[in-house]
Structures are given as C-alpha cells and as structure tokens.
C-alpha positions in Angstrom: -60.3 -41.3 -77.6 -56.5 -40.8 -77.7 -55.4 -37.9 -75.6 -51.8 -36.5 -75.8 -50.5 -35.3 -72.4 -47.7 -32.7 -72.6 -45.6 -32.2 -69.5 -43.8 -28.9 -68.8 -40.9 -27.7 -66.6 -39.8 -30.0 -63.8 -42.7 -32.4 -64.6 -40.6 -33.7 -67.5 -38.0 -34.9 -64.9 -40.6 -36.3 -62.5 -42.4 -38.4 -65.2 -39.3 -39.1 -67.4 -40.9 -37.9 -70.6 -42.3 -34.8 -72.2 -45.3 -36.4 -73.8 -47.4 -39.5 -73.7 -50.7 -40.7 -75.3 -53.5 -42.2 -73.3 -56.6 -43.9 -74.6 -59.4 -42.5 -72.4 -63.2 -42.5 -72.3 -65.1 -39.5 -70.9 -63.0 -38.6 -67.8 -62.8 -35.4 -65.8 -59.7 -33.5 -65.0 -59.9 -34.8 -61.4 -59.9 -38.4 -62.7 -56.9 -37.6 -64.8 -55.0 -36.1 -61.8 -55.8 -39.3 -59.8 -54.5 -41.5 -62.6 -51.3 -39.3 -62.9 -50.7 -39.5 -59.1 -51.1 -43.3 -59.2 -48.8 -43.6 -62.2 -46.2 -41.1 -60.9 -46.4 -40.9 -57.1 -44.0 -38.0 -56.9 -46.7 -35.8 -58.5 -48.7 -36.0 -55.3 -46.2 -33.5 -53.8 -47.0 -30.9 -56.5 -50.0 -28.8 -57.3 -50.6 -29.5 -61.0 -52.4 -27.2 -63.4 -54.2 -29.0 -66.3 -55.1 -27.1 -69.4 -57.1 -27.9 -72.5 -57.9 -25.5 -75.3 -55.4 -23.0 -73.9 -57.4 -22.7 -70.6 -56.6 -24.0 -67.2 -59.4 -26.3 -66.2 -61.3 -27.0 -63.0 -61.3 -30.5 -61.5 -64.9 -31.2 -62.4 -64.4 -30.3 -66.1 -64.6 -33.1 -68.6 -61.7 -33.7 -70.9 -62.9 -32.8 -74.3 -59.6 -31.9 -76.1 -57.1 -34.4 -77.7 -54.2 -32.2 -76.3 -53.8 -31.7 -72.6 -51.1 -29.5 -71.1 -49.9 -30.3 -67.6 -48.0 -27.6 -65.8 -46.0 -27.6 -62.5 -46.9 -25.1 -59.8 -46.6 -21.5 -61.0 -44.2 -19.1 -59.2 -43.4 -15.5 -59.4 -45.5 -12.4 -59.8 
C-alpha cells in the first residue's frame, strides 16, 4: 500500500521535503518511527507525533490510513 507521509514545522527542514510516499506492508507506528530515524538520523533527537485519520496514534497502532501526518514536538499551553 502506498502511504503519503506529510511533515510539518521544523521536520520539513530536517528531512528536506514536506511529503514523501512509501510503499509499506502492514507496519505499526513504532516501525515507521524506526524507519524514519534510520532514514533521517536527526529525527532521533525529536519526539515525533504520528497521526492518521486526524488522531495521534500510539506506537503499537497499525498504519491503516494512506495519509500519515508527522509532527514535531508540541510546545506552548
């Protein structure tokens, strides 16, 4: 399944693009985070938030959406 990853905020600078498409087979959010950190080592310094279907997911959640949003750490109150 093709999954479109959309990066927000300073993540665009870190990865050098705002979107990319991956061809994945049944993976979890944790497996996606591991792939991202291997592909873009500077992401290891950040606490990423991964959302699908407009909801921030948990690491054990399976990726079921074709559109995944990846956010940098949130700040403020």
